[in-house]
Short mmCIF file of the C-alpha atoms (twelve columns), coordinates in Angstrom:
data_MODEL
# 
_entry.id   MODEL 
# 
loop_
_atom_site.group_PDB 
_atom_site.id 
_atom_site.type_symbol 
_atom_site.label_atom_id 
_atom_site.label_alt_id 
_atom_site.label_comp_id 
_atom_site.label_asym_id 
_atom_site.label_seq_id 
_atom_site.Cartn_x 
_atom_site.Cartn_y 
_atom_site.Cartn_z 
_atom_site.pdbx_PDB_model_num 
ATOM 1   C CA . UNK A 1   56.037  39.516  142.489 1 
ATOM 2   C CA . UNK A 2   58.763  39.360  145.136 1 
ATOM 3   C CA . UNK A 3   59.481  35.753  144.250 1 
ATOM 4   C CA . UNK A 4   59.701  36.538  140.519 1 
ATOM 5   C CA . UNK A 5   62.052  39.403  141.233 1 
ATOM 6   C CA . UNK A 6   64.265  37.248  143.356 1 
ATOM 7   C CA . UNK A 7   64.432  34.556  140.733 1 
ATOM 8   C CA . UNK A 8   65.739  36.916  138.045 1 
ATOM 9   C CA . UNK A 9   69.465  36.558  137.385 1 
ATOM 10  C CA . UNK A 10  71.776  39.295  138.596 1 
ATOM 11  C CA . UNK A 11  72.635  41.091  135.320 1 
ATOM 12  C CA . UNK A 12  75.207  43.906  135.521 1 
ATOM 13  C CA . UNK A 13  75.901  46.339  132.729 1 
ATOM 14  C CA . UNK A 14  79.404  45.937  131.413 1 
ATOM 15  C CA . UNK A 15  81.483  49.025  131.972 1 
ATOM 16  C CA . UNK A 16  83.482  50.461  129.057 1 
ATOM 17  C CA . UNK A 17  86.678  49.932  131.069 1 
ATOM 18  C CA . UNK A 18  86.527  46.143  130.731 1 
ATOM 19  C CA . UNK A 19  87.820  44.512  127.514 1 
ATOM 20  C CA . UNK A 20  84.415  43.281  126.466 1 
ATOM 21  C CA . UNK A 21  82.935  46.671  127.382 1 
ATOM 22  C CA . UNK A 22  85.456  48.462  125.164 1 
ATOM 23  C CA . UNK A 23  84.565  46.223  122.247 1 
ATOM 24  C CA . UNK A 24  80.886  46.865  122.838 1 
ATOM 25  C CA . UNK A 25  81.487  50.624  123.239 1 
ATOM 26  C CA . UNK A 26  83.516  51.065  120.008 1 
ATOM 27  C CA . UNK A 27  80.890  49.908  117.591 1 
ATOM 28  C CA . UNK A 28  81.681  49.984  113.856 1 
ATOM 29  C CA . UNK A 29  79.666  53.176  113.451 1 
ATOM 30  C CA . UNK A 30  81.449  54.862  116.352 1 
ATOM 31  C CA . UNK A 31  84.858  53.721  115.109 1 
ATOM 32  C CA . UNK A 32  84.041  55.166  111.699 1 
ATOM 33  C CA . UNK A 33  83.125  58.512  113.276 1 
ATOM 34  C CA . UNK A 34  86.351  58.586  115.326 1 
ATOM 35  C CA . UNK A 35  88.550  57.706  112.345 1 
ATOM 36  C CA . UNK A 36  86.769  60.280  110.192 1 
ATOM 37  C CA . UNK A 37  87.355  62.953  112.829 1 
ATOM 38  C CA . UNK A 38  91.042  61.999  113.126 1 
ATOM 39  C CA . UNK A 39  91.599  62.260  109.370 1 
ATOM 40  C CA . UNK A 40  89.594  65.493  109.256 1 
ATOM 41  C CA . UNK A 41  91.692  67.079  111.997 1 
ATOM 42  C CA . UNK A 42  94.924  65.964  110.304 1 
ATOM 43  C CA . UNK A 43  93.708  67.446  107.015 1 
ATOM 44  C CA . UNK A 44  92.807  70.721  108.731 1 
ATOM 45  C CA . UNK A 45  96.225  70.869  110.426 1 
ATOM 46  C CA . UNK A 46  97.869  70.295  107.049 1 
ATOM 47  C CA . UNK A 47  95.805  73.121  105.528 1 
ATOM 48  C CA . UNK A 48  96.734  75.431  108.402 1 
ATOM 49  C CA . UNK A 49  100.428 74.631  107.904 1 
ATOM 50  C CA . UNK A 50  100.161 75.273  104.145 1 
ATOM 51  C CA . UNK A 51  98.381  78.595  104.703 1 
ATOM 52  C CA . UNK A 52  100.662 79.834  107.498 1 
ATOM 53  C CA . UNK A 53  103.961 78.711  105.938 1 
ATOM 54  C CA . UNK A 54  104.227 81.630  103.437 1 
ATOM 55  C CA . UNK A 55  103.307 84.082  106.194 1 
ATOM 56  C CA . UNK A 56  106.001 82.682  108.479 1 
ATOM 57  C CA . UNK A 57  108.504 82.809  105.631 1 
ATOM 58  C CA . UNK A 58  107.669 86.476  104.946 1 
ATOM 59  C CA . UNK A 59  108.097 87.286  108.643 1 
ATOM 60  C CA . UNK A 60  111.410 85.405  108.604 1 
ATOM 61  C CA . UNK A 61  112.635 87.441  105.623 1 
ATOM 62  C CA . UNK A 62  111.490 90.670  107.305 1 
ATOM 63  C CA . UNK A 63  113.422 89.888  110.499 1 
ATOM 64  C CA . UNK A 64  116.502 88.555  108.691 1 
ATOM 65  C CA . UNK A 65  119.452 90.934  109.325 1 
ATOM 66  C CA . UNK A 66  120.911 90.176  105.871 1 
ATOM 67  C CA . UNK A 67  118.163 92.206  104.197 1 
ATOM 68  C CA . UNK A 68  117.456 89.663  101.438 1 
ATOM 69  C CA . UNK A 69  114.715 90.365  98.909  1 
ATOM 70  C CA . UNK A 70  113.944 86.742  98.052  1 
ATOM 71  C CA . UNK A 71  114.464 83.506  99.956  1 
ATOM 72  C CA . UNK A 72  117.729 81.666  99.403  1 
ATOM 73  C CA . UNK A 73  117.345 78.871  101.937 1 
ATOM 74  C CA . UNK A 74  114.663 77.362  104.155 1 
ATOM 75  C CA . UNK A 75  115.220 79.171  107.467 1 
ATOM 76  C CA . UNK A 76  112.082 80.167  109.348 1 
ATOM 77  C CA . UNK A 77  114.037 81.496  112.353 1 
ATOM 78  C CA . UNK A 78  117.091 83.417  111.037 1 
ATOM 79  C CA . UNK A 79  120.159 84.029  113.160 1 
ATOM 80  C CA . UNK A 80  120.356 87.404  114.945 1 
ATOM 81  C CA . UNK A 81  116.761 88.216  113.984 1 
ATOM 82  C CA . UNK A 82  115.784 91.837  114.666 1 
ATOM 83  C CA . UNK A 83  113.216 94.488  113.732 1 
ATOM 84  C CA . UNK A 84  115.621 96.911  112.031 1 
ATOM 85  C CA . UNK A 85  113.808 96.555  108.707 1 
ATOM 86  C CA . UNK A 86  110.540 97.729  110.275 1 
ATOM 87  C CA . UNK A 87  112.352 100.626 111.962 1 
ATOM 88  C CA . UNK A 88  113.928 101.716 108.691 1 
ATOM 89  C CA . UNK A 89  110.685 101.510 106.731 1 
ATOM 90  C CA . UNK A 90  108.904 103.626 109.376 1 
ATOM 91  C CA . UNK A 91  111.668 106.210 109.863 1 
ATOM 92  C CA . UNK A 92  113.611 106.486 106.618 1 
ATOM 93  C CA . UNK A 93  111.972 108.196 103.613 1 
ATOM 94  C CA . UNK A 94  111.711 106.602 100.171 1 
ATOM 95  C CA . UNK A 95  113.794 109.009 98.069  1 
ATOM 96  C CA . UNK A 96  112.986 107.904 94.534  1 
ATOM 97  C CA . UNK A 97  112.089 111.399 93.328  1 
ATOM 98  C CA . UNK A 98  110.925 113.216 96.475  1 
ATOM 99  C CA . UNK A 99  111.291 112.092 100.113 1 
ATOM 100 C CA . UNK A 100 108.125 110.128 100.850 1 
ATOM 101 C CA . UNK A 101 107.524 108.545 104.247 1 
ATOM 102 C CA . UNK A 102 105.684 105.351 105.007 1 
ATOM 103 C CA . UNK A 103 102.948 107.263 106.835 1 
ATOM 104 C CA . UNK A 104 102.271 109.324 103.726 1 
ATOM 105 C CA . UNK A 105 102.024 106.159 101.662 1 
ATOM 106 C CA . UNK A 106 99.536  104.660 104.140 1 
ATOM 107 C CA . UNK A 107 97.444  107.825 104.047 1 
ATOM 108 C CA . UNK A 108 97.461  107.767 100.236 1 
ATOM 109 C CA . UNK A 109 96.414  104.113 100.219 1 
ATOM 110 C CA . UNK A 110 93.657  104.757 102.763 1 
ATOM 111 C CA . UNK A 111 92.481  107.785 100.817 1 
ATOM 112 C CA . UNK A 112 92.271  105.812 97.579  1 
ATOM 113 C CA . UNK A 113 90.723  102.691 99.147  1 
ATOM 114 C CA . UNK A 114 88.189  104.388 101.429 1 
ATOM 115 C CA . UNK A 115 87.431  107.143 98.949  1 
ATOM 116 C CA . UNK A 116 86.818  104.648 96.176  1 
ATOM 117 C CA . UNK A 117 84.659  102.488 98.450  1 
ATOM 118 C CA . UNK A 118 82.605  105.461 99.634  1 
ATOM 119 C CA . UNK A 119 82.157  106.799 96.117  1 
ATOM 120 C CA . UNK A 120 81.211  103.349 94.816  1 
ATOM 121 C CA . UNK A 121 78.680  102.733 97.589  1 
ATOM 122 C CA . UNK A 122 77.053  106.148 97.178  1 
ATOM 123 C CA . UNK A 123 76.930  105.946 93.390  1 
ATOM 124 C CA . UNK A 124 75.786  102.301 93.393  1 
ATOM 125 C CA . UNK A 125 73.085  102.913 96.006  1 
ATOM 126 C CA . UNK A 126 71.789  105.930 94.094  1 
ATOM 127 C CA . UNK A 127 71.746  104.032 90.817  1 
ATOM 128 C CA . UNK A 128 70.087  100.972 92.413  1 
ATOM 129 C CA . UNK A 129 67.408  103.183 94.016  1 
ATOM 130 C CA . UNK A 130 66.728  104.920 90.719  1 
ATOM 131 C CA . UNK A 131 66.471  101.671 88.757  1 
ATOM 132 C CA . UNK A 132 64.246  100.009 91.352  1 
ATOM 133 C CA . UNK A 133 61.848  102.864 92.204  1 
ATOM 134 C CA . UNK A 134 61.397  104.815 88.956  1 
ATOM 135 C CA . UNK A 135 60.186  103.930 85.471  1 
ATOM 136 C CA . UNK A 136 61.968  105.917 82.787  1 
ATOM 137 C CA . UNK A 137 63.064  105.589 79.179  1 
ATOM 138 C CA . UNK A 138 66.205  103.485 78.789  1 
ATOM 139 C CA . UNK A 139 65.806  101.684 82.115  1 
ATOM 140 C CA . UNK A 140 66.227  98.189  80.656  1 
ATOM 141 C CA . UNK A 141 69.098  99.349  78.430  1 
ATOM 142 C CA . UNK A 142 70.879  100.904 81.412  1 
ATOM 143 C CA . UNK A 143 70.491  97.745  83.480  1 
ATOM 144 C CA . UNK A 144 71.825  95.692  80.590  1 
ATOM 145 C CA . UNK A 145 74.778  98.059  80.300  1 
ATOM 146 C CA . UNK A 146 75.565  97.652  84.010  1 
ATOM 147 C CA . UNK A 147 75.418  93.869  83.670  1 
ATOM 148 C CA . UNK A 148 77.744  93.957  80.660  1 
ATOM 149 C CA . UNK A 149 80.190  96.135  82.606  1 
ATOM 150 C CA . UNK A 150 80.147  93.611  85.456  1 
ATOM 151 C CA . UNK A 151 81.055  90.867  82.997  1 
ATOM 152 C CA . UNK A 152 84.231  92.702  81.959  1 
ATOM 153 C CA . UNK A 153 87.397  91.723  83.873  1 
ATOM 154 C CA . UNK A 154 89.074  94.385  85.992  1 
ATOM 155 C CA . UNK A 155 92.273  94.277  83.943  1 
ATOM 156 C CA . UNK A 156 90.290  95.102  80.824  1 
ATOM 157 C CA . UNK A 157 89.357  98.560  82.092  1 
ATOM 158 C CA . UNK A 158 92.655  99.475  83.753  1 
ATOM 159 C CA . UNK A 159 94.286  100.850 80.600  1 
ATOM 160 C CA . UNK A 160 91.273  102.976 79.495  1 
ATOM 161 C CA . UNK A 161 90.936  104.391 82.998  1 
ATOM 162 C CA . UNK A 162 94.654  105.148 83.105  1 
ATOM 163 C CA . UNK A 163 94.445  106.967 79.760  1 
ATOM 164 C CA . UNK A 164 91.419  108.969 80.896  1 
ATOM 165 C CA . UNK A 165 92.904  110.009 84.241  1 
ATOM 166 C CA . UNK A 166 96.345  110.764 82.782  1 
ATOM 167 C CA . UNK A 167 94.779  113.158 80.269  1 
ATOM 168 C CA . UNK A 168 92.996  115.118 83.022  1 
ATOM 169 C CA . UNK A 169 94.904  118.219 84.173  1 
ATOM 170 C CA . UNK A 170 94.034  119.325 87.714  1 
ATOM 171 C CA . UNK A 171 95.446  122.174 89.757  1 
ATOM 172 C CA . UNK A 172 97.809  121.165 92.566  1 
ATOM 173 C CA . UNK A 173 95.701  122.963 95.172  1 
ATOM 174 C CA . UNK A 174 92.619  121.057 94.095  1 
ATOM 175 C CA . UNK A 175 94.531  117.773 94.305  1 
ATOM 176 C CA . UNK A 176 95.794  118.516 97.819  1 
ATOM 177 C CA . UNK A 177 92.396  119.645 99.088  1 
ATOM 178 C CA . UNK A 178 90.648  116.204 99.121  1 
ATOM 179 C CA . UNK A 179 93.707  114.564 100.684 1 
ATOM 180 C CA . UNK A 180 93.823  117.136 103.476 1 
ATOM 181 C CA . UNK A 181 90.056  116.877 103.922 1 
ATOM 182 C CA . UNK A 182 90.313  113.087 104.130 1 
ATOM 183 C CA . UNK A 183 93.080  113.271 106.753 1 
ATOM 184 C CA . UNK A 184 91.040  115.703 108.819 1 
ATOM 185 C CA . UNK A 185 87.940  113.517 108.497 1 
ATOM 186 C CA . UNK A 186 89.931  110.430 109.515 1 
ATOM 187 C CA . UNK A 187 91.343  112.178 112.601 1 
ATOM 188 C CA . UNK A 188 87.860  113.455 113.485 1 
ATOM 189 C CA . UNK A 189 86.416  109.939 113.094 1 
ATOM 190 C CA . UNK A 190 89.070  108.476 115.398 1 
ATOM 191 C CA . UNK A 191 88.470  111.193 117.995 1 
ATOM 192 C CA . UNK A 192 84.720  110.626 117.819 1 
ATOM 193 C CA . UNK A 193 85.139  106.859 118.245 1 
ATOM 194 C CA . UNK A 194 87.374  107.328 121.287 1 
ATOM 195 C CA . UNK A 195 84.957  109.904 122.703 1 
ATOM 196 C CA . UNK A 196 81.999  107.538 122.271 1 
ATOM 197 C CA . UNK A 197 83.941  104.679 123.853 1 
ATOM 198 C CA . UNK A 198 84.960  106.738 126.890 1 
ATOM 199 C CA . UNK A 199 81.470  108.138 127.266 1 
ATOM 200 C CA . UNK A 200 79.862  104.684 127.140 1 
ATOM 201 C CA . UNK A 201 82.280  103.240 129.694 1 
ATOM 202 C CA . UNK A 202 81.858  106.235 131.994 1 
ATOM 203 C CA . UNK A 203 78.211  105.308 132.507 1 
ATOM 204 C CA . UNK A 204 77.391  102.519 134.924 1 
ATOM 205 C CA . UNK A 205 75.862  99.506  133.216 1 
ATOM 206 C CA . UNK A 206 74.689  96.645  135.454 1 
ATOM 207 C CA . UNK A 207 74.840  94.188  132.535 1 
ATOM 208 C CA . UNK A 208 78.512  94.908  131.925 1 
ATOM 209 C CA . UNK A 209 81.113  93.055  133.992 1 
ATOM 210 C CA . UNK A 210 83.643  95.912  133.838 1 
ATOM 211 C CA . UNK A 211 82.453  99.345  134.987 1 
ATOM 212 C CA . UNK A 212 85.361  101.764 135.498 1 
ATOM 213 C CA . UNK A 213 84.723  104.896 137.487 1 
ATOM 214 C CA . UNK A 214 84.998  108.482 136.296 1 
ATOM 215 C CA . UNK A 215 88.459  108.850 137.824 1 
ATOM 216 C CA . UNK A 216 89.814  105.848 135.935 1 
ATOM 217 C CA . UNK A 217 88.256  106.948 132.653 1 
ATOM 218 C CA . UNK A 218 89.675  110.446 133.131 1 
ATOM 219 C CA . UNK A 219 93.129  108.964 133.695 1 
ATOM 220 C CA . UNK A 220 92.833  106.711 130.623 1 
ATOM 221 C CA . UNK A 221 91.703  109.669 128.492 1 
ATOM 222 C CA . UNK A 222 94.586  111.778 129.826 1 
ATOM 223 C CA . UNK A 223 97.099  109.015 129.054 1 
ATOM 224 C CA . UNK A 224 95.715  108.555 125.528 1 
ATOM 225 C CA . UNK A 225 95.838  112.304 124.912 1 
ATOM 226 C CA . UNK A 226 99.378  112.531 126.271 1 
ATOM 227 C CA . UNK A 227 100.480 109.599 124.114 1 
ATOM 228 C CA . UNK A 228 98.942  111.182 121.018 1 
ATOM 229 C CA . UNK A 229 100.655 114.507 121.772 1 
ATOM 230 C CA . UNK A 230 104.029 112.838 122.343 1 
ATOM 231 C CA . UNK A 231 103.687 110.772 119.178 1 
ATOM 232 C CA . UNK A 232 102.702 113.855 117.164 1 
ATOM 233 C CA . UNK A 233 105.630 115.893 118.433 1 
ATOM 234 C CA . UNK A 234 107.998 112.971 117.830 1 
ATOM 235 C CA . UNK A 235 106.865 112.621 114.218 1 
ATOM 236 C CA . UNK A 236 107.104 116.379 113.677 1 
ATOM 237 C CA . UNK A 237 110.582 116.510 115.228 1 
ATOM 238 C CA . UNK A 238 111.710 113.410 113.345 1 
ATOM 239 C CA . UNK A 239 110.872 115.114 110.034 1 
ATOM 240 C CA . UNK A 240 112.069 118.586 110.973 1 
ATOM 241 C CA . UNK A 241 115.346 120.182 109.756 1 
ATOM 242 C CA . UNK A 242 116.438 120.526 113.405 1 
ATOM 243 C CA . UNK A 243 116.490 116.746 113.841 1 
ATOM 244 C CA . UNK A 244 118.421 116.354 110.597 1 
ATOM 245 C CA . UNK A 245 120.993 118.953 111.645 1 
ATOM 246 C CA . UNK A 246 121.307 117.922 115.297 1 
ATOM 247 C CA . UNK A 247 121.036 114.136 115.110 1 
ATOM 248 C CA . UNK A 248 120.814 112.538 111.681 1 
ATOM 249 C CA . UNK A 249 123.801 114.265 110.054 1 
ATOM 250 C CA . UNK A 250 126.221 113.726 112.985 1 
ATOM 251 C CA . UNK A 251 125.033 110.124 113.323 1 
ATOM 252 C CA . UNK A 252 125.453 109.604 109.564 1 
ATOM 253 C CA . UNK A 253 128.964 111.079 109.753 1 
ATOM 254 C CA . UNK A 254 129.892 108.856 112.700 1 
ATOM 255 C CA . UNK A 255 128.399 105.859 110.932 1 
ATOM 256 C CA . UNK A 256 130.400 106.645 107.780 1 
ATOM 257 C CA . UNK A 257 133.582 107.001 109.860 1 
ATOM 258 C CA . UNK A 258 132.806 103.717 111.572 1 
ATOM 259 C CA . UNK A 259 132.278 102.013 108.210 1 
ATOM 260 C CA . UNK A 260 135.543 103.443 106.872 1 
ATOM 261 C CA . UNK A 261 137.397 102.320 109.985 1 
ATOM 262 C CA . UNK A 262 135.852 98.874  109.690 1 
ATOM 263 C CA . UNK A 263 136.856 98.657  106.024 1 
ATOM 264 C CA . UNK A 264 140.397 99.796  106.848 1 
ATOM 265 C CA . UNK A 265 140.600 97.249  109.655 1 
ATOM 266 C CA . UNK A 266 139.353 94.476  107.386 1 
ATOM 267 C CA . UNK A 267 141.865 95.510  104.725 1 
ATOM 268 C CA . UNK A 268 144.719 95.511  107.240 1 
ATOM 269 C CA . UNK A 269 143.664 92.147  108.630 1 
ATOM 270 C CA . UNK A 270 143.441 90.801  105.086 1 
ATOM 271 C CA . UNK A 271 146.882 92.160  104.191 1 
ATOM 272 C CA . UNK A 272 148.388 90.658  107.362 1 
ATOM 273 C CA . UNK A 273 146.795 87.317  106.538 1 
ATOM 274 C CA . UNK A 274 148.132 87.580  102.966 1 
ATOM 275 C CA . UNK A 275 151.658 88.327  104.202 1 
ATOM 276 C CA . UNK A 276 151.482 85.435  106.644 1 
ATOM 277 C CA . UNK A 277 150.321 83.116  103.875 1 
ATOM 278 C CA . UNK A 278 153.132 84.387  101.620 1 
ATOM 279 C CA . UNK A 279 155.685 83.804  104.368 1 
ATOM 280 C CA . UNK A 280 154.365 80.292  104.949 1 
ATOM 281 C CA . UNK A 281 154.567 79.543  101.223 1 
ATOM 282 C CA . UNK A 282 158.129 80.935  101.124 1 
ATOM 283 C CA . UNK A 283 159.103 78.717  104.046 1 
ATOM 284 C CA . UNK A 284 157.525 75.727  102.325 1 
ATOM 285 C CA . UNK A 285 159.399 76.514  99.111  1 
ATOM 286 C CA . UNK A 286 162.665 76.904  101.044 1 
ATOM 287 C CA . UNK A 287 162.105 73.596  102.812 1 
ATOM 288 C CA . UNK A 288 161.212 71.940  99.521  1 
ATOM 289 C CA . UNK A 289 164.316 73.473  97.912  1 
ATOM 290 C CA . UNK A 290 166.558 72.192  100.697 1 
ATOM 291 C CA . UNK A 291 164.957 68.767  100.411 1 
ATOM 292 C CA . UNK A 292 165.401 68.599  96.636  1 
ATOM 293 C CA . UNK A 293 168.983 69.878  96.953  1 
ATOM 294 C CA . UNK A 294 169.810 67.090  99.399  1 
ATOM 295 C CA . UNK A 295 168.096 64.582  97.122  1 
ATOM 296 C CA . UNK A 296 170.032 65.762  94.058  1 
ATOM 297 C CA . UNK A 297 173.318 65.628  95.991  1 
ATOM 298 C CA . UNK A 298 172.585 62.054  97.010  1 
ATOM 299 C CA . UNK A 299 171.463 61.164  93.475  1 
ATOM 300 C CA . UNK A 300 174.597 62.757  91.991  1 
ATOM 301 C CA . UNK A 301 176.711 60.465  94.127  1 
ATOM 302 C CA . UNK A 302 174.867 57.511  92.575  1 
ATOM 303 C CA . UNK A 303 175.283 58.781  89.020  1 
ATOM 304 C CA . UNK A 304 178.947 59.857  89.321  1 
ATOM 305 C CA . UNK A 305 180.501 56.334  89.047  1 
ATOM 306 C CA . UNK A 306 178.581 55.697  85.797  1 
ATOM 307 C CA . UNK A 307 180.028 56.784  82.467  1 
ATOM 308 C CA . UNK A 308 177.828 54.927  79.996  1 
ATOM 309 C CA . UNK A 309 174.852 56.845  78.702  1 
ATOM 310 C CA . UNK A 310 172.609 53.745  78.636  1 
ATOM 311 C CA . UNK A 311 173.441 52.924  82.256  1 
ATOM 312 C CA . UNK A 312 172.658 56.520  83.334  1 
ATOM 313 C CA . UNK A 313 169.414 56.446  81.328  1 
ATOM 314 C CA . UNK A 314 168.395 53.141  82.936  1 
ATOM 315 C CA . UNK A 315 169.172 54.530  86.401  1 
ATOM 316 C CA . UNK A 316 167.104 57.660  85.738  1 
ATOM 317 C CA . UNK A 317 164.210 55.628  84.326  1 
ATOM 318 C CA . UNK A 318 164.180 53.232  87.296  1 
ATOM 319 C CA . UNK A 319 164.362 56.162  89.711  1 
ATOM 320 C CA . UNK A 320 161.478 57.911  87.941  1 
ATOM 321 C CA . UNK A 321 159.342 54.762  88.107  1 
ATOM 322 C CA . UNK A 322 160.143 54.286  91.805  1 
ATOM 323 C CA . UNK A 323 159.314 57.923  92.650  1 
ATOM 324 C CA . UNK A 324 156.064 57.831  90.656  1 
ATOM 325 C CA . UNK A 325 154.852 54.723  92.486  1 
ATOM 326 C CA . UNK A 326 155.850 56.069  95.905  1 
ATOM 327 C CA . UNK A 327 154.641 59.656  95.472  1 
ATOM 328 C CA . UNK A 328 151.203 60.728  96.721  1 
ATOM 329 C CA . UNK A 329 150.871 63.515  94.107  1 
ATOM 330 C CA . UNK A 330 153.226 62.906  91.156  1 
ATOM 331 C CA . UNK A 331 152.318 66.243  89.559  1 
ATOM 332 C CA . UNK A 332 153.470 68.164  92.661  1 
ATOM 333 C CA . UNK A 333 156.627 66.172  93.462  1 
ATOM 334 C CA . UNK A 334 159.838 68.155  92.958  1 
ATOM 335 C CA . UNK A 335 161.966 64.977  92.854  1 
ATOM 336 C CA . UNK A 336 159.987 63.606  89.911  1 
ATOM 337 C CA . UNK A 337 160.325 66.971  88.171  1 
ATOM 338 C CA . UNK A 338 164.080 66.969  88.776  1 
ATOM 339 C CA . UNK A 339 164.561 63.427  87.436  1 
ATOM 340 C CA . UNK A 340 162.364 64.223  84.417  1 
ATOM 341 C CA . UNK A 341 164.470 67.327  83.673  1 
ATOM 342 C CA . UNK A 342 167.627 65.205  83.984  1 
ATOM 343 C CA . UNK A 343 166.242 62.741  81.409  1 
ATOM 344 C CA . UNK A 344 165.423 65.620  79.081  1 
ATOM 345 C CA . UNK A 345 168.940 67.035  79.532  1 
ATOM 346 C CA . UNK A 346 170.456 63.595  78.836  1 
ATOM 347 C CA . UNK A 347 168.440 63.322  75.635  1 
ATOM 348 C CA . UNK A 348 169.453 66.819  74.519  1 
ATOM 349 C CA . UNK A 349 173.092 67.155  75.608  1 
ATOM 350 C CA . UNK A 350 174.187 63.608  76.384  1 
ATOM 351 C CA . UNK A 351 176.371 62.573  79.345  1 
ATOM 352 C CA . UNK A 352 178.206 65.914  79.434  1 
# 
């Protein structure tokens, strides 16, 4: 056995780092898997870019200081980007008919969305339990009616629902009661969630990697309570008449004065620039007038020895041709205009 083992050739496995090992490692099947993964990742990156591009564009428009309502150019990072739009939408009321704040709009949306979801779940669960557990007359017809209603598109029932709800007259107190009840229930739910979270973390759990002590949890609860109190008082003060009289009106007056001063400054700067441009144009006209006067004096000396009308006409025609060929802008050359007027005068009044 020892002799047979010694007679076997020394065969070493080729490592993937050698050229032949690389060729043996990247088999056709493995190359196909790698290429498929590369194309798959590129496709996924393209899909991510397509999905995130509108979101980035919306964020760019929201942080654009120009306050544009629709995109005018492809600029994902606008110049002087800021969060003033978010500040205005959170602080300033929407005064279409009555002053309505963004927080009120969120509460209305939450009330409608959560209220509708809760009502739908309760009603649907009750109806499903009744249809599944009881046998009564009209059971099959009712199920068929529900299925037919599910087949209808949502837009098909919007107008009938709008007509039904617009014809219902409800007292204002009754309308405000569910909204106030919903706000109170939402606040109570948030308080209960925070209470449950603090209570669960206050207990020591050996399976949990983070176990804060009672002192830390008391401090966190105190900070959360203090933050909620400060935020509540800030919102109340921000919407109070005292804030409007002490801060908003003086700031609005100062802002209006600043805008008026800026407009006056811009108008003065514009008028100064207009006067400077007018003075420059006057100087250019004076220089052009002096130049054309010197040219006409020189040209008069050339015309004076001539007494024949044909000779004067030939001189004017040659001069006009020479000026037209040499001028950069024949339509804005005063010399060409002067020679042309001289030809017209010669045709009308002759040599005199």
